[in-house]
ZALUMKOL-693641 format. One record per residue (C-alpha): residue in three letters; x, y, z. Coordinates in steps of 0.02 Angstrom, whole numbers, padded with zeros to 5 digits. Layout:
ALA; X; Y; Z
...
//
This chain:
MET; 01296; 01938; -00332
ILE; 01186; 01790; -00324
SER; 01262; 01642; -00224
PRO; 01276; 01470; -00307
ARG; 01156; 01400; -00177
VAL; 01022; 01529; -00221
SER; 01051; 01504; -00408
LYS; 01034; 01312; -00391
ASN; 00878; 01335; -00291
GLY; 00805; 01444; -00425
LEU; 00850; 01319; -00561
ALA; 00773; 01176; -00462
LEU; 00615; 01274; -00427
ALA; 00599; 01319; -00613
ALA; 00618; 01133; -00660
VAL; 00483; 01081; -00534
CYS; 00367; 01217; -00592
LEU; 00390; 01171; -00778
SER; 00358; 00990; -00743
SER; 00200; 01035; -00642
LEU; 00142; 01140; -00786
MET; 00161; 00992; -00903
PHE; 00061; 00881; -00788
GLY; -00077; 01008; -00760
LEU; -00091; 01041; -00951
GLU; -00097; 00855; -00987
ILE; -00247; 00830; -00873
SER; -00353; 00975; -00933
SER; -00303; 01006; -01114
VAL; -00328; 00833; -01183
PRO; -00517; 00826; -01149
ALA; -00538; 00981; -01258
ILE; -00455; 00893; -01405
LEU; -00540; 00725; -01390
PRO; -00663; 00754; -01537
ALA; -00520; 00800; -01653
LEU; -00417; 00656; -01592
GLN; -00558; 00536; -01620
HIS; -00585; 00595; -01800
ALA; -00399; 00597; -01843
LEU; -00362; 00421; -01775
SER; -00530; 00342; -01824
GLY; -00571; 00299; -01644
ASP; -00739; 00268; -01565
PHE; -00823; 00320; -01404
LYS; -00736; 00187; -01300
ASP; -00568; 00236; -01369
MET; -00596; 00416; -01305
GLN; -00639; 00346; -01134
TRP; -00479; 00242; -01130
VAL; -00369; 00390; -01190
MET; -00414; 00474; -01028
ASN; -00430; 00316; -00918
ALA; -00261; 00243; -00969
TYR; -00185; 00400; -00898
THR; -00278; 00398; -00732
ILE; -00260; 00209; -00700
ALA; -00071; 00216; -00734
CYS; -00056; 00368; -00623
THR; -00148; 00275; -00482
SER; -00032; 00126; -00500
VAL; 00128; 00221; -00467
LEU; 00072; 00351; -00336
MET; 00104; 00249; -00179
ALA; 00266; 00168; -00244
THR; 00354; 00320; -00305
GLY; 00395; 00389; -00132
THR; 00480; 00234; -00081
LEU; 00579; 00217; -00239
ALA; 00632; 00397; -00234
ASP; 00691; 00374; -00052
ARG; 00789; 00223; -00097
PHE; 00866; 00266; -00267
GLY; 00876; 00456; -00258
ARG; 00740; 00588; -00274
LYS; 00829; 00689; -00402
ARG; 00873; 00536; -00506
LEU; 00696; 00475; -00510
PHE; 00630; 00653; -00548
LEU; 00746; 00667; -00701
ILE; 00708; 00493; -00765
ASN; 00524; 00524; -00760
ILE; 00537; 00691; -00843
ALA; 00633; 00605; -00987
LEU; 00505; 00465; -01001
PHE; 00356; 00586; -00992
GLY; 00431; 00685; -01136
ALA; 00461; 00528; -01235
ALA; 00287; 00464; -01200
SER; 00215; 00632; -01256
MET; 00309; 00625; -01418
VAL; 00241; 00451; -01451
CYS; 00063; 00518; -01417
GLY; 00094; 00653; -01546
TRP; 00159; 00533; -01680
ALA; 00029; 00396; -01640
PRO; -00037; 00319; -01800
ASN; -00191; 00241; -01719
MET; -00286; 00231; -01559
ALA; -00199; 00074; -01492
VAL; -00031; 00163; -01494
MET; -00109; 00322; -01423
ILE; -00188; 00227; -01276
GLY; -00028; 00136; -01241
ALA; 00073; 00296; -01243
ARG; -00053; 00376; -01129
PHE; -00027; 00237; -01003
LEU; 00158; 00273; -01003
GLN; 00125; 00458; -00994
GLY; 00010; 00433; -00845
ALA; 00135; 00322; -00752
THR; 00280; 00441; -00777
GLY; 00170; 00589; -00746
GLY; 00108; 00525; -00577
ALA; 00288; 00480; -00525
MET; 00345; 00652; -00585
LEU; 00212; 00734; -00475
ILE; 00271; 00646; -00320
CYS; 00450; 00682; -00355
GLN; 00413; 00866; -00378
VAL; 00358; 00874; -00197
ALA; 00507; 00769; -00138
VAL; 00633; 00881; -00227
LEU; 00559; 01042; -00161
SER; 00556; 00974; 00016
GLN; 00742; 00932; 00006
GLN; 00794; 01084; -00097
PHE; 00727; 01212; 00025
PRO; 00771; 01166; 00207
ASP; 00726; 01341; 00267
ARG; 00538; 01341; 00309
ALA; 00506; 01517; 00245
GLU; 00590; 01482; 00079
ARG; 00503; 01312; 00067
VAL; 00331; 01393; 00091
LYS; 00367; 01515; -00050
ALA; 00427; 01373; -00163
PHE; 00276; 01270; -00134
ALA; 00163; 01418; -00165
ALA; 00248; 01452; -00334
TRP; 00231; 01266; -00376
GLY; 00046; 01267; -00333
VAL; 00010; 01423; -00437
ILE; 00095; 01351; -00590
PHE; 00010; 01181; -00570
GLY; -00160; 01268; -00551
THR; -00123; 01374; -00704
GLY; -00095; 01221; -00806
LEU; -00258; 01148; -00750
GLY; -00358; 01306; -00767
PHE; -00298; 01360; -00945
GLY; -00273; 01184; -01015
PRO; -00442; 01188; -01107
ILE; -00410; 01347; -01202
VAL; -00233; 01296; -01238
GLY; -00288; 01132; -01313
GLY; -00427; 01211; -01410
ALA; -00313; 01347; -01475
ILE; -00175; 01226; -01530
VAL; -00303; 01119; -01626
ALA; -00378; 01274; -01707
TRP; -00210; 01356; -01757
ALA; -00097; 01205; -01785
SER; -00155; 01022; -01763
TRP; -00191; 00904; -01621
PRO; -00020; 00822; -01616
TRP; 00057; 00978; -01553
VAL; -00043; 00965; -01390
PHE; 00074; 00819; -01349
LEU; 00230; 00866; -01450
ALA; 00249; 01032; -01362
HIS; 00298; 00933; -01206
GLY; 00457; 00868; -01294
PRO; 00555; 01034; -01294
ILE; 00482; 01083; -01124
ALA; 00543; 00920; -01053
LEU; 00719; 00948; -01123
VAL; 00723; 01119; -01040
THR; 00657; 01048; -00879
LEU; 00790; 00909; -00882
ALA; 00930; 01035; -00901
LEU; 00865; 01145; -00761
GLY; 00840; 00999; -00645
TRP; 01011; 00924; -00687
ARG; 01099; 01090; -00644
GLY; 00993; 01143; -00495
ALA; 00917; 00997; -00399
ARG; 01012; 00919; -00258
GLU; 01014; 00731; -00241
SER; 00946; 00654; -00079
ARG; 00903; 00483; -00013
ASP; 00830; 00407; 00146
PRO; 00945; 00270; 00213
ARG; 00793; 00206; 00311
ALA; 00686; 00183; 00154
GLN; 00553; 00054; 00174
GLN; 00525; -00094; 00063
LEU; 00415; -00073; -00089
ASP; 00238; -00145; -00068
VAL; 00234; -00234; -00238
ALA; 00094; -00350; -00197
GLY; -00020; -00214; -00131
MET; 00020; -00101; -00282
LEU; -00022; -00236; -00406
ALA; -00179; -00292; -00316
LEU; -00248; -00112; -00311
SER; -00200; -00075; -00491
LEU; -00286; -00237; -00555
ALA; -00442; -00199; -00455
VAL; -00455; -00024; -00528
PHE; -00417; -00081; -00707
GLY; -00538; -00225; -00695
SER; -00680; -00113; -00630
ALA; -00653; 00014; -00770
TYR; -00643; -00123; -00899
PHE; -00803; -00207; -00838
ILE; -00900; -00043; -00846
THR; -00828; 00013; -01013
GLN; -00829; -00150; -01106
GLY; -00974; -00233; -01014
PRO; -01109; -00187; -01141
ASP; -01012; -00268; -01283
LEU; -00970; -00423; -01182
GLY; -01141; -00432; -01101
TYR; -01146; -00400; -00917
ALA; -01215; -00575; -00889
SER; -01085; -00662; -00994
GLN; -00958; -00776; -00914
ARG; -00813; -00664; -00966
ALA; -00892; -00509; -00891
ILE; -00941; -00596; -00731
GLY; -00765; -00666; -00721
ILE; -00688; -00492; -00738
ALA; -00807; -00429; -00602
ILE; -00765; -00570; -00482
ALA; -00576; -00553; -00515
SER; -00585; -00366; -00486
THR; -00676; -00393; -00322
LEU; -00549; -00529; -00266
CYS; -00403; -00410; -00308
LEU; -00482; -00272; -00197
LEU; -00505; -00394; -00054
ALA; -00332; -00455; -00080
PHE; -00265; -00277; -00066
VAL; -00358; -00251; 00099
VAL; -00288; -00417; 00168
ILE; -00109; -00369; 00106
GLU; -00113; -00195; 00184
ARG; -00169; -00267; 00351
ARG; -00026; -00389; 00357
VAL; 00125; -00310; 00282
THR; 00253; -00222; 00396
HIS; 00249; -00053; 00302
PRO; 00076; -00038; 00215
MET; 00037; 00091; 00081
PHE; -00132; 00112; 00163
ASP; -00148; 00120; 00353
PHE; -00334; 00088; 00374
SER; -00329; 00152; 00555
VAL; -00332; 00332; 00490
PHE; -00511; 00306; 00434
ARG; -00562; 00311; 00616
ILE; -00510; 00493; 00617
ARG; -00668; 00586; 00575
PRO; -00590; 00737; 00491
PHE; -00485; 00626; 00382
SER; -00633; 00517; 00329
GLY; -00748; 00671; 00305
ALA; -00617; 00754; 00195
LEU; -00588; 00591; 00098
LEU; -00775; 00587; 00055
GLY; -00742; 00759; -00017
SER; -00607; 00690; -00129
VAL; -00731; 00555; -00192
GLY; -00864; 00684; -00219
MET; -00760; 00794; -00328
ASN; -00713; 00646; -00433
ILE; -00881; 00573; -00463
SER; -00945; 00745; -00525
PHE; -00831; 00887; -00573
TRP; -00677; 00804; -00649
PRO; -00753; 00661; -00750
LEU; -00884; 00785; -00818
MET; -00740; 00893; -00886
ILE; -00692; 00741; -00995
TYR; -00865; 00742; -01083
LEU; -00912; 00931; -01080
PRO; -00821; 00958; -01245
LEU; -00938; 00831; -01327
TYR; -01084; 00936; -01272
PHE; -01013; 01097; -01335
HIS; -00969; 01012; -01503
GLY; -01116; 00897; -01528
VAL; -01261; 00998; -01455
LEU; -01207; 01179; -01462
GLY; -01104; 01159; -01626
TYR; -00945; 01247; -01556
ASP; -00777; 01218; -01638
ASP; -00622; 01166; -01542
ALA; -00565; 01345; -01500
ALA; -00743; 01396; -01442
ALA; -00761; 01235; -01339
GLY; -00596; 01270; -01254
CYS; -00650; 01452; -01214
ALA; -00813; 01384; -01150
LEU; -00727; 01264; -01029
LEU; -00632; 01410; -00951
ALA; -00785; 01458; -00851
TYR; -00781; 01282; -00780
THR; -00598; 01278; -00734
LEU; -00542; 01461; -00694
PRO; -00644; 01478; -00530
THR; -00540; 01334; -00466
LEU; -00388; 01453; -00467
VAL; -00475; 01603; -00386
VAL; -00576; 01524; -00246
PRO; -00449; 01424; -00146
PRO; -00378; 01567; -00043
LEU; -00553; 01614; 00007
ALA; -00592; 01433; 00048
GLU; -00439; 01423; 00160
GLY; -00497; 01576; 00256
LEU; -00671; 01501; 00277
ALA; -00599; 01336; 00332
ALA; -00491; 01426; 00466
ARG; -00643; 01524; 00528
TYR; -00782; 01394; 00515
ARG; -00681; 01230; 00507
PRO; -00668; 01112; 00357
GLY; -00823; 01009; 00416
TRP; -00931; 01151; 00351
VAL; -00830; 01211; 00199
ILE; -00800; 01040; 00118
PRO; -00984; 00985; 00117
ALA; -01033; 01163; 00063
GLY; -00910; 01149; -00081
LEU; -00984; 00981; -00133
PHE; -01161; 01052; -00126
THR; -01101; 01200; -00233
ILE; -01033; 01081; -00363
GLY; -01201; 00986; -00365
ALA; -01294; 01150; -00386
GLY; -01184; 01194; -00532
LEU; -01221; 01028; -00616
PHE; -01412; 01050; -00591
LEU; -01394; 01230; -00664
MET; -01309; 01155; -00815
LYS; -01448; 01030; -00835
TRP; -01573; 01175; -00827
GLY; -01469; 01281; -00943
SER; -01462; 01146; -01074
GLY; -01655; 01126; -01075
VAL; -01701; 01310; -01106
ALA; -01781; 01358; -01275
GLU; -01618; 01422; -01349
PRO; -01477; 01337; -01253
GLY; -01302; 01412; -01276
TRP; -01155; 01488; -01189
PRO; -01260; 01614; -01084
SER; -01374; 01478; -01017
MET; -01227; 01363; -00971
LEU; -01122; 01499; -00890
PRO; -01202; 01505; -00719
GLY; -01187; 01313; -00696
CYS; -01005; 01309; -00756
VAL; -00951; 01451; -00640
CYS; -01048; 01377; -00492
ALA; -00971; 01204; -00513
GLY; -00798; 01284; -00529
VAL; -00825; 01387; -00369
GLY; -00877; 01226; -00277
LEU; -00723; 01135; -00337
GLY; -00617; 01287; -00277
MET; -00693; 01278; -00109
THR; -00662; 01085; -00090
ASN; -00504; 01045; -00173
THR; -00369; 01130; -00070
THR; -00471; 01115; 00089
VAL; -00480; 00926; 00069
THR; -00292; 00914; 00043
ASN; -00255; 01020; 00194
THR; -00376; 00924; 00301
THR; -00320; 00746; 00255
THR; -00138; 00783; 00288
GLY; -00174; 00891; 00443
ALA; -00290; 00763; 00523
VAL; -00137; 00652; 00565
THR; 00030; 00679; 00642
SER; 00167; 00744; 00529
GLU; 00252; 00579; 00523
ARG; 00100; 00504; 00436
ALA; 00056; 00650; 00329
GLY; 00139; 00576; 00174
MET; 00038; 00415; 00189
ALA; -00122; 00516; 00216
SER; -00088; 00622; 00062
GLY; -00057; 00463; -00035
ILE; -00224; 00391; 00011
ASP; -00309; 00556; -00034
MET; -00227; 00562; -00207
SER; -00261; 00373; -00240
ALA; -00444; 00399; -00191
ARG; -00455; 00540; -00317
MET; -00381; 00444; -00457
ILE; -00470; 00280; -00425
THR; -00641; 00372; -00416
LEU; -00599; 00470; -00571
ALA; -00551; 00316; -00675
ILE; -00713; 00227; -00624
ASN; -00824; 00375; -00655
ILE; -00751; 00415; -00826
ALA; -00818; 00241; -00869
LEU; -00981; 00264; -00773
MET; -01024; 00433; -00850
GLY; -00986; 00365; -01019
LEU; -01105; 00222; -00988
ILE; -01241; 00338; -00928
LEU; -01215; 00457; -01075
VAL; -01229; 00319; -01206
SER; -01382; 00243; -01121
GLY; -01467; 00414; -01125
VAL; -01425; 00437; -01308
ALA; -01494; 00265; -01344
ALA; -01654; 00301; -01250
GLY; -01675; 00462; -01350
LEU; -01649; 00371; -01515
ARG; -01768; 00233; -01461
TYR; -01903; 00359; -01421
ALA; -01881; 00453; -01584
ALA; -01893; 00294; -01686
ALA; -02047; 00234; -01591
THR; -02137; 00404; -01604
GLY; -02084; 00430; -01783
GLY; -02157; 00266; -01845
MET; -01986; 00190; -01883
ASP; -01920; 00017; -01842
VAL; -01833; 00018; -01674
PRO; -01658; -00062; -01693
ASP; -01610; -00210; -01584
ASP; -01513; -00172; -01429
VAL; -01341; -00209; -01504
SER; -01368; -00098; -01652
LEU; -01448; 00039; -01552
ARG; -01302; 00045; -01431
ALA; -01175; 00052; -01576
LEU; -01278; 00195; -01653
ALA; -01288; 00282; -01485
GLU; -01098; 00273; -01463
SER; -01069; 00344; -01637
VAL; -01186; 00489; -01596
ALA; -01101; 00517; -01428
GLY; -00933; 00518; -01515
GLY; -00997; 00633; -01656
LEU; -00963; 00506; -01791
SER; -01139; 00462; -01845
ALA; -01180; 00497; -02024
THR; -01341; 00400; -02024
VAL; -01440; 00499; -01896
ALA; -01513; 00667; -01942
PRO; -01420; 00811; -01853
GLU; -01569; 00873; -01759
LEU; -01612; 00701; -01695
ALA; -01427; 00669; -01647
ARG; -01424; 00836; -01548
ALA; -01587; 00794; -01460
ALA; -01528; 00615; -01414
LEU; -01356; 00681; -01355
LEU; -01439; 00814; -01251
GLN; -01548; 00677; -01165
GLY; -01389; 00583; -01127
PHE; -01307; 00738; -01045
GLN; -01465; 00771; -00949
ARG; -01438; 00601; -00863
VAL; -01254; 00634; -00839
TRP; -01289; 00799; -00750
LEU; -01422; 00715; -00644
TYR; -01302; 00575; -00594
GLY; -01166; 00690; -00548
GLY; -01276; 00809; -00452
ILE; -01360; 00676; -00352
GLY; -01197; 00586; -00321
VAL; -01100; 00737; -00258
TRP; -01245; 00795; -00148
THR; -01258; 00624; -00074
LEU; -01070; 00626; -00035
GLY; -01085; 00804; 00032
ALA; -01215; 00751; 00157
ALA; -01112; 00596; 00207
SER; -00956; 00709; 00227
PHE; -01055; 00825; 00340
LEU; -01119; 00679; 00446
VAL; -00947; 00605; 00460
PHE; -00871; 00770; 00514
GLY; -01007; 00799; 00642
MET; -01090; 00957; 00697
LYS; -00952; 00993; 00820
PRO; -00762; 00976; 00802
ALA; -00715; 00794; 00828
ARG; -00600; 00751; 00972
ASP; -00473; 00679; 00849
ARG; -00473; 00844; 00749
VAL; -00324; 00904; 00652
ARG; -00175; 00859; 00757
ALA; -00031; 00936; 00657
GLN; -00009; 01022; 00492
ALA; 00076; 00920; 00361
SER; 00259; 00960; 00339
PRO; 00328; 00968; 00161
GLU; 00454; 00837; 00211
ALA; 00315; 00713; 00246
LEU; 00232; 00756; 00087
GLY; 00394; 00728; -00003
ARG; 00411; 00555; 00071
CYS; 00240; 00508; 00010
LEU; 00129; 00502; -00078
//
């Protein structure tokens, strides 16, 4: 007979795993449906960027605050509240009549999803006091979360092909209800009577700095980068970032303890976080546009094509952990970043062959996925293990924030590079074809419509050629960027193990306080 304690633990674990599945699917399935979403809601290229960036910026805004709120008001309570809000936001996304509502709902979805992610760790940490049981619980949680990330593209593509795009979001409604019931029955409530005060000023300063930077990059071409409004946004964003640094150095309980950057393994691993998110993850947002616009794939085929990009991230981490234990993270993380870069350069080469297609893109997709698999888990283990267990939650929070901030900014940057490449291709075609070259404003608008797959005024062959030129620039940017950060990470780690090497492995309890 199963004891009530074991039964409750099983229910709590099921609730945490289902919520992690929702979070993982929402990250990787939405990029696969962006073209369908854009057509259905009459959006443009910038709208597609904000559909993803609203999620990542909102997620960044709540990461560091959630642990404190959960400690003070109850981890189970905050977990259940955010599951309910995530389900409600998902329903609003599915019923959205226009892009404005969709972007707003995605912001709420990102905020509640980020909080839900932190609460998952907190609930598991308190639910399983026995170390052996806790390790098994976190392993199951990681597998389910990775499954959502890995299979999200094909799930999104299949839903669009067999039903319609709203069901990519609406499916989370019933899943959230089941998760609520399981969590209500199984999870144990816990609080920390010594909970710290919420760093509201630091949280707002960082959020405004990230939002302002993404807005400046995304909307800058329309505003004019030299316009007073654009310059004002850039200055305000910079001042918010400086204010954040000043606040964190003066408050009693900072979200960011900058002293950890003196620890070489921590800083070297953090460069790995940045490298992954200027290359692999933002590219996943735009790859469906390549499969649709250049190769002519439908939603289901594009989702299947993305599997080669995401599935290696599930298979490689155990091998990477073994390599890190044997050769140390200072070799494995830079090697992973260089492998991601090699994958991007292979994709650039594969797109330029005489007959580009799935076979020519496969090596690059797999190579980039292998590199991500080598880097991702190793970075997490190293950042949290480079500090004492009491500081592991804070270290994990810095790592996650660095990932989300870099992702938000590089979604905007890659979009800017893609559109500029398309515009250059269209300008060249017009000049060599004896046609009048449009003015810069008109050319950019035309390039955005081509990048978004909405142009009816450009010949299909010309549009494909211009879009290919844009992606060539994107792959070049991502490859050079991740290789540069790989080299920087290697130098920061050093050839020999640093004196302030990994001090203690992160305890799940510390992770639960966190982030």
